[in-house]
C-alpha positions in Angstrom: -0.4 -30.8 -39.4 1.9 -31.8 -36.7 5.2 -32.5 -38.8 4.6 -28.5 -39.8 4.8 -27.1 -36.7 7.4 -29.3 -36.0 9.2 -28.1 -39.0 10.3 -24.5 -37.7 12.5 -24.4 -41.0 10.2 -25.3 -43.2 7.1 -23.2 -41.8 9.5 -20.0 -41.9 10.4 -20.6 -45.7 6.3 -20.5 -46.4 5.5 -17.8 -44.1 8.1 -15.9 -46.0 6.9 -17.1 -49.4 3.6 -15.7 -48.2 4.8 -12.4 -47.4 6.6 -12.1 -50.5 3.9 -12.7 -53.1 1.9 -10.4 -51.1 4.2 -7.3 -51.4 5.4 -7.1 -47.8 8.8 -5.6 -47.1 11.7 -7.9 -46.1 12.7 -6.3 -43.3 9.2 -7.9 -41.5 11.4 -11.0 -41.0 10.0 -12.1 -37.3 12.8 -14.5 -36.7 15.7 -13.4 -34.8 17.5 -17.1 -35.1 19.8 -16.7 -37.9 18.9 -20.1 -39.3 15.2 -19.4 -39.3 15.6 -15.8 -40.9 17.6 -17.5 -43.7 14.8 -19.5 -44.7 12.1 -17.0 -44.5 14.4 -14.6 -46.4 15.0 -17.1 -49.2 11.1 -18.1 -49.6 10.3 -13.6 -49.5 12.8 -14.2 -52.4 10.9 -16.6 -53.8 7.2 -14.9 -53.1 8.7 -11.8 -54.7 10.0 -13.1 -57.8 6.5 -15.3 -58.3 4.0 -12.2 -58.0 6.2 -10.2 -60.3 6.6 -13.1 -62.7 2.6 -13.1 -63.2 1.1 -16.3 -61.0 -2.0 -15.8 -59.0 -2.2 -16.7 -55.2 -3.4 -20.0 -56.2 -0.5 -20.9 -58.4 1.7 -19.6 -56.2 0.5 -21.3 -52.9 0.5 -24.8 -54.8 4.0 -24.2 -56.5 5.2 -23.3 -52.6 4.0 -26.4 -51.4 4.9 -28.6 -53.7 8.5 -27.8 -53.0 
């Protein structure tokens, strides 16, 4: 658990994935730092794609944490 809090890029990706999967707008990215913003947007894109492909929420979360 502590490792997740230290690795901000990984955390940004997963939060972006969750936002994208739930259908939120990409303009809701909370990061100002360019590197973290890119990780969040990458996660958001993958989340949107999985949502469009019909993944269930459980399958999507399992997929995002397996990466």
